[in-house]
N, C-alpha and C positions, 0 to 999 in steps of 0.2 A: 442334512441341512449344512450349508457352508457357514463357517465362522466369519465374523466381520473382518478378521485379518485376511482370510482367503479372498473375500470379495475385494478388499482394498488392493491385494496383490494382483488380481485378475483384471479388474476393470481399470482402464486408463482414466485418470481424473485429469482434466485440463483446467488449469487455473490461469486466468489472465491477470497480470499485475499491471494496472493502469496507473502511471505515475510520471514523475519528472526525472531530473538528473539522478536523484537518489535511487530510483528504480533502474534507469538506463545504465547506471554504472560509470558515471563521469570519472575519468582519470584512472579507470581500472581495466585490466584485461577482461575480455568477454566472459571467461570462465570464473570471474570473481565478482560478477554483478550479484545483487541480492536475489533476483529470480533464479539465477544459475545455482547459487549456493543453497538456496531454499530447496530447489528440486533435488539436489544431491543429498541434502540432509534427510529429506522425506524418503527418498529411495533407499537410504541406508536403514530405514525403519520398515522396509518391505512394502512401501506404498507406491503403487504404480501411478506415477504422476508426471505430468509435463507442465512446467511453469513458463508461460509465454511472457516475454519481456515487452510490455507495452509502455515503456518509459521513453520520454523525449526530454532531453536537457533543455531547461529554460521554460518548460511548459507550465501553464497556470491551470486553474480549474476550468477556465473557459476553453483552453486548448483541449483538455481531456474530454470535456463535454462535446466538442466538435468532432473528436476522433472516435467517440464511443460506438456509434452505429456500425462503422466498418470494422472495428476491432472485435465486435461480438458476432460477426458473421464469417464463419460458422460459430454457433453458440458454444462457448466454453462451459465447463461444469460449474465453475465458480469464479468470482471476481474479487480481487483485492484492490481497493482504491487508496492510493498514496498520492494525494494532491493537496496543494495548499501552501507549500513552502514558498514558492515564488510569488504567490498572492501576498503573503505576509512580507516578504522581502521588498516588494514593490509598493507596499502600502495600499493595495487594492481594497476598496470598500468591502468590509466583511459581508454586507448584504448581497453583493455580487457573488462572492465566493459561496455563500450559503445557497443562493439560487442555482449556481452551476452544479454544486454537489447534490443538491436536492433533485435536480433533473437526472443526474447520473444514477442516483439510487432509485428514483421512481421508474425510470426506463428499465433498469436492471431487474427490479421486482416484477414489472409488467411482463417481461419475457421469461420469468421463472429462475433467474440466477440467484444463487446464494452469495451473499456479499460480506466481506470483512472491510470495514471502514477504519482507516488509521488516522489518528489525529496529529496535528502539528501545532507548534507554538509560534507566535509572531516574535520578531526580534524586539528586545526591550527598548531600543531607541525610538520606537513609534508611540511610546507612552502606555500608561496603565489601562486607560479606557479602551484604546484600540486593542491592546493585548487581551483584555477580558472578553471583549465582543468577539474577537477572532477565535479565542480558545473555546468559547461556548458553541460555536458552529457545529463542531463534531459530535459531542454527546447529544445535542438536541436532535440532530439528524439520525443518529444511531437509534435513539429512542423512538422517533417518529416512524422509522421503517423497521423497527424491531430487528436490527441487524447486529452482527457481532461487531465489537468495537475494541480497538487497541488504542489507548489514549494518546500515546506519544511515540511516533515512529522511531525517533532517534534516542529513545530511552537508553541511558547508560553510555551514550556515545557523544551527545551534544556537548560542546564546550570542553571536551577532553582531548587535548592535543595528541595524546598517545594513540587515539582511535580515529584521527582525522588526517586528511591530506594537508598540505601546506596552506591551503586557502582557509582552513579552519571550519569549513562548512560541509565538505563531502567526506564520507567515511573512507578510510583506507581499508586494506584487506582485513586487518584485525578488527576494525570497526564493523565491517560487513558481517564478520563471524559473530560479533556481539549481538547485532541486530537480529540475525537469523536465529541465534540461540534463544533470544528473548521472545521472538514472535512465533516460533514454531508450535508451542502448545495451543495457541488460539487458531493457528492455521489448521492444525489437526482437528480441532472442533469444527471448523468450517467444512473440512472434508467429510466428517461424520454426518453433517447435515444433509 
């Protein structure tokens, strides 16, 4: 009987990362995007994985929803959803963001994809009420679809100039490494599913 390590080393696991500029790697070389660095980190742990970069700079949850069908054909093994940052920056109604992410999770579950949903926070200038409603989108959906959940994609990086590019929004190389280091344990749980 093969060990789980042997299985992970033999079978290629294909993870689609559906996201915005944080996934696309805005301002970074291609080999330093989060999907690229995540793939490299997993391969160092003898996991035969390919992480597809499904990020589009400026994309909202509505854009991710509209791209989902053609991105999951052929079907990947798993999906990481990193959307919502631009919804928050643009002050899009949280009900709309909820509806779009709900569709993405529902469709993914219907085709048998294992999903990791990552959360985002709204900028503070939109007010506390908007911020609370926006923040609640992600755990509610994770619970509804019984999916893995990482509460804040930019954990340890947001608002820390040392880890961000000059715009103060997009992670630099060091920030990417922090994000990958923090998210890799839950990505490994996704792979085990």
